[in-house]
C-alpha positions as CSV (number, residue, x, y, z in Angstrom):
1,M,0.0,0.0,0.0
2,K,2.8,2.4,0.9
3,Q,4.6,1.6,-2.3
4,R,1.4,2.4,-4.3
5,C,1.0,5.8,-2.6
6,L,4.7,6.6,-3.2
7,F,4.2,5.7,-6.9
8,L,1.1,8.0,-7.2
9,I,2.9,10.9,-5.5
10,L,5.9,10.5,-7.8
11,L,3.6,10.3,-10.9
12,F,1.8,13.6,-9.9
13,T,5.1,15.2,-9.2
14,L,6.1,14.5,-12.8
15,I,2.8,15.3,-14.5
16,L,1.9,18.6,-12.8
17,P,5.0,20.5,-13.9
18,A,4.6,19.2,-17.5
19,A,0.9,20.3,-17.5
20,G,1.9,23.7,-16.2
21,H,4.2,24.2,-19.2
22,T,1.6,23.2,-21.9
23,Q,0.5,26.9,-22.0
24,S,2.8,29.8,-21.0
25,K,2.1,33.4,-20.5
26,A,4.2,35.7,-22.8
27,T,6.0,38.5,-20.8
28,V,8.1,39.9,-23.7
29,I,7.3,40.8,-27.3
30,D,10.5,40.8,-29.4
31,S,9.1,43.2,-32.1
32,L,5.9,45.1,-32.4
33,T,4.9,47.3,-35.4
34,I,1.8,49.5,-34.9
35,E,0.2,51.2,-37.9
36,L,-2.4,53.9,-37.7
37,W,-4.6,54.2,-40.8
38,P,-7.2,57.0,-40.5
39,D,-10.1,57.2,-43.0
40,Y,-8.9,54.1,-44.8
41,D,-12.0,51.9,-45.2
42,R,-14.1,53.4,-42.4
43,A,-14.7,56.9,-41.0
44,S,-12.4,56.0,-38.1
45,V,-8.8,54.9,-37.5
46,L,-7.8,51.4,-38.4
47,V,-5.1,50.2,-35.9
48,L,-2.9,47.3,-37.0
49,L,-0.6,45.6,-34.5
50,T,1.8,43.1,-35.9
51,G,4.1,41.4,-33.4
52,A,6.5,38.6,-32.8
53,L,7.3,36.9,-29.5
54,T,10.9,36.0,-28.5
55,A,12.3,32.8,-29.9
56,D,12.5,31.2,-26.5
57,T,8.8,31.6,-25.8
58,M,7.1,28.3,-25.0
59,L,4.1,27.7,-27.3
60,P,1.2,27.9,-27.2
61,A,1.5,31.2,-25.4
62,T,-1.1,33.5,-23.9
63,V,-0.7,37.2,-25.0
64,T,-2.5,40.1,-23.5
65,L,-2.6,43.4,-25.4
66,P,-4.2,46.7,-24.5
67,I,-7.0,48.3,-26.6
68,P,-9.0,51.4,-25.7
69,E,-12.5,51.0,-24.3
70,T,-13.9,53.0,-27.2
71,A,-12.2,50.7,-29.8
72,Q,-14.1,48.1,-31.9
73,L,-12.2,44.9,-32.3
74,N,-11.8,43.8,-35.9
75,A,-9.5,40.7,-36.0
76,V,-7.3,38.6,-33.8
77,A,-5.0,36.2,-35.7
78,R,-1.8,34.3,-35.7
79,I,0.7,34.4,-38.5
80,D,1.4,30.8,-39.6
81,S,5.1,30.1,-39.5
82,S,4.8,27.6,-42.4
83,D,3.3,29.9,-45.0
84,G,3.4,33.4,-43.5
85,K,-0.4,33.9,-43.8
86,M,-2.7,35.3,-41.1
87,K,-5.2,32.8,-39.7
88,D,-8.0,33.7,-37.3
89,D,-8.4,30.3,-35.9
90,I,-7.2,31.1,-32.4
91,S,-9.2,31.7,-29.3
92,S,-9.5,35.2,-27.8
93,S,-11.4,36.9,-25.0
94,P,-11.8,40.4,-23.7
95,V,-10.1,41.4,-20.5
96,P,-10.1,44.7,-18.6
97,D,-8.5,47.4,-20.9
98,G,-7.5,44.8,-23.5
99,V,-7.8,41.5,-25.2
100,S,-6.2,38.1,-24.4
101,F,-5.5,35.3,-26.9
102,I,-3.6,32.0,-27.2
103,T,-1.3,31.6,-30.1
104,P,0.6,28.5,-31.3
105,D,2.9,30.7,-33.4
106,L,5.4,33.3,-32.5
107,R,3.9,35.9,-34.8
108,F,0.4,37.5,-34.4
109,R,-1.9,40.2,-35.6
110,L,-4.4,42.4,-33.8
111,E,-6.8,44.9,-35.6
112,Y,-9.3,47.3,-34.2
113,Y,-11.0,50.6,-35.1
114,L,-10.5,53.7,-33.1
115,P,-12.9,56.7,-33.3
116,Y,-11.6,60.2,-34.0
117,I,-12.9,63.8,-33.4
118,V,-14.2,65.8,-36.3
119,N,-14.3,69.6,-36.3
120,N,-15.4,70.8,-39.8
121,N,-12.6,69.5,-42.1
122,Q,-10.2,68.9,-39.2
123,H,-9.8,65.3,-37.9
124,T,-8.0,64.6,-34.6
125,F,-7.2,61.4,-32.6
126,N,-4.9,60.2,-29.9
127,F,-3.2,56.8,-29.7
128,S,-1.6,55.5,-26.4
129,W,0.3,52.3,-25.6
130,L,0.5,51.1,-22.0
131,A,0.9,47.4,-21.5
132,A,1.9,44.9,-18.8
133,I,4.2,43.3,-21.4
134,S,7.6,44.5,-22.5
135,V,8.5,45.3,-26.1
136,N,12.1,45.0,-27.2
137,K,11.6,46.7,-30.6
138,F,8.6,49.1,-30.7
139,R,7.8,50.7,-34.0
140,L,4.9,53.1,-34.9
141,K,3.9,54.8,-38.1
142,V,0.9,56.8,-39.3
143,Q,-0.6,56.6,-42.8
144,R,-1.8,59.8,-44.2
145,P,-5.3,59.5,-45.9
146,L,-5.2,59.9,-49.7
147,F,-7.8,62.7,-49.4
148,A,-6.0,64.6,-46.6
149,S,-4.3,67.9,-47.6
150,Q,-1.9,67.8,-44.6
151,L,-1.1,65.8,-41.5
152,T,0.9,66.6,-38.3
153,T,1.9,64.5,-35.4
154,E,2.8,65.3,-31.8
155,P,5.6,64.4,-31.1
156,V,6.8,65.3,-34.5
157,S,7.8,62.5,-36.8
158,I,11.1,63.2,-38.6
159,N,10.9,60.2,-40.9
160,I,8.4,60.9,-43.6
161,F,8.4,58.7,-46.7
162,S,6.3,57.5,-49.6
163,G,5.4,53.8,-49.6
164,E,5.0,51.5,-52.6
165,D,1.2,51.6,-52.0
166,A,1.0,55.3,-52.9
167,F,0.6,56.4,-49.3
168,T,2.7,58.8,-47.3
169,Y,3.9,57.5,-43.9
170,Y,5.1,59.2,-40.8
171,A,7.3,56.9,-38.9
172,F,8.8,57.1,-35.4
173,P,12.2,55.8,-34.4
174,E,12.4,52.2,-33.1
175,Q,12.7,52.0,-29.4
176,A,12.3,49.6,-26.4
177,V,9.1,50.1,-24.4
178,P,9.3,48.2,-21.0
179,A,6.2,46.9,-19.3
180,G,4.3,49.8,-17.6
181,Q,5.9,52.5,-19.8
182,S,3.6,54.5,-22.0
183,F,4.0,55.8,-25.5
184,S,1.5,58.4,-27.0
185,V,1.0,60.3,-30.2
186,R,-1.5,62.9,-31.3
187,V,-2.5,63.1,-35.0
188,D,-4.2,66.0,-36.7
189,Y,-5.1,66.2,-40.4
190,T,-7.3,68.1,-42.8
191,M,-9.7,66.3,-45.1
192,T,-10.3,68.0,-48.5
193,T,-13.2,65.7,-49.2
194,A,-15.3,63.2,-47.2
195,Q,-13.9,60.1,-49.0
196,L,-12.1,57.0,-47.8
197,S,-8.7,56.1,-49.1
198,V,-9.9,52.7,-50.2
199,E,-12.3,54.4,-52.7
200,R,-9.3,55.7,-54.7
201,L,-7.4,52.5,-54.5
202,T,-10.3,50.3,-55.8
203,P,-11.6,50.9,-59.3
204,P,-15.3,52.0,-59.5
205,S,-16.2,48.8,-61.5
206,E,-15.0,46.6,-58.6
207,R,-16.5,48.8,-55.9
208,A,-20.0,48.3,-57.4
209,Q,-19.9,44.6,-56.4
210,K,-19.4,43.5,-52.8
211,P,-16.7,40.9,-52.2
212,G,-17.8,37.3,-52.2
213,L,-21.0,37.9,-54.1
214,P,-21.7,36.4,-57.5
215,S,-21.3,38.8,-60.5
216,T,-24.4,40.7,-61.7
217,A,-26.4,38.7,-64.3
218,K,-26.0,39.7,-67.9
219,T,-28.9,41.1,-69.9
220,G,-30.2,39.1,-72.9
221,S,-30.7,35.4,-73.4
222,D,-27.8,33.1,-72.5
223,V,-29.7,29.8,-73.3
224,N,-27.5,27.2,-74.9
225,W,-29.9,25.6,-77.3
226,L,-27.5,22.9,-78.5
227,L,-26.9,21.7,-74.9
228,L,-30.7,21.9,-74.3
229,A,-31.4,19.7,-77.3
230,V,-28.7,17.1,-76.3
231,V,-30.2,16.9,-72.8
232,A,-33.8,16.5,-74.2
233,G,-32.7,13.8,-76.6
234,G,-30.9,11.9,-73.9
235,I,-34.0,12.0,-71.7
236,I,-36.2,10.7,-74.6
237,I,-33.7,7.8,-75.3
238,L,-33.7,6.9,-71.6
239,M,-37.5,6.9,-71.5
240,V,-37.7,4.6,-74.5
241,F,-35.1,2.3,-73.0
242,V,-37.0,2.1,-69.7
243,W,-40.3,1.5,-71.6
244,K,-38.8,-1.4,-73.6
245,I,-37.5,-3.1,-70.5
246,A,-40.8,-2.7,-68.7
247,T,-42.7,-4.2,-71.8
248,R,-40.4,-7.2,-71.9
249,R,-40.9,-7.9,-68.3
250,T,-44.7,-7.7,-68.7
251,E,-44.7,-10.1,-71.6
252,S,-42.4,-12.6,-69.8
253,N,-44.7,-12.6,-66.8
254,R,-47.9,-13.1,-68.9
255,P,-49.2,-16.8,-68.6
256,K,-49.2,-18.8,-71.8
257,T,-52.7,-19.6,-73.2
258,H,-53.6,-22.8,-75.0
259,N,-56.1,-22.8,-77.9
260,A,-59.0,-24.9,-76.7
261,E,-60.3,-25.1,-80.2
262,A,-57.1,-26.5,-81.7
263,K,-57.8,-29.1,-84.2
264,K,-57.2,-32.6,-83.2
265,E,-54.6,-34.6,-85.0
266,S,-56.2,-36.3,-88.0
267,Y,-56.1,-40.0,-88.1
268,S,-57.9,-40.4,-91.6
269,K,-57.2,-43.4,-93.9
270,F,-58.4,-44.4,-97.5
271,C,-60.7,-47.1,-98.7
272,S,-58.8,-49.9,-100.4
273,N,-61.6,-50.3,-102.9
274,C,-62.5,-46.7,-104.0
275,D,-59.8,-44.7,-102.3
276,N,-62.4,-42.7,-100.4
277,P,-61.0,-41.1,-97.3
278,V,-62.5,-42.7,-94.1
279,D,-61.9,-42.3,-90.4
280,I,-59.7,-44.6,-88.5
281,D,-62.7,-45.9,-86.5
282,D,-64.9,-46.7,-89.5
283,R,-65.4,-50.4,-90.3
284,F,-67.1,-49.9,-93.7
285,C,-66.5,-47.3,-96.4
286,S,-69.2,-44.7,-96.5
287,K,-69.1,-44.5,-100.3
288,C,-68.8,-48.1,-101.6
289,G,-69.7,-50.0,-98.5
290,A,-66.6,-52.2,-98.7
291,S,-65.3,-53.8,-95.5
292,L,-62.3,-52.0,-94.1
């Protein structure tokens, strides 16, 4: 009995630490790039956070990131290490002042929309980062809307460049942001027209149709008469074939009838005297009276 108890204690001692390591809590983000896209596809600010955990992080890992109370969560995804594509098949849940998710990959993506303040043509918003997780390489850049005449940031961004996507970006220097340390930026810009950037990027012909829906039906007749004739002919041939099979089965199952009026086999013979035909049972010829 004592040996069995000792064995169970040893077994639990080995299992419990292993179970505790099946899911770890990430405490350090190796790199985090935050992109602020105002008036991109909505009348708000699209915030994109693309991060990577340190190489020694034990996976799967729980990551908790801050998002403002006024934000609208758009997507939580992992970036598959095998093909580099985002996949939103991970579990996430809201937590106070943020969102928590479990990722089996080192890289991840978080997206949400942040409202801004509008005063005539002037748009203003503030972005702040304050997290309980440290970031070794923190990067932030602001995308200027395509219909904005000017944009300013506070603090001032000294790195302004044009991207390959036709946008102008305002980037801040890379820095380390320890846990509990904040980073804030204020953005002001003037909109020359109430249009979203995506409206200039997408051709009008493509914007008329929502993604994922079938294309609009063409006008006129698109009936393929040749195909219709072939199908109709095939149906007729099939019907004739079925009818013939059914007819054959009916005839084979029909009972054979015998003609009750069939003539009996003739047993007639001839008279040896006058060659008159007589029946086999006759004893005298009906013509000459000769004995048969």
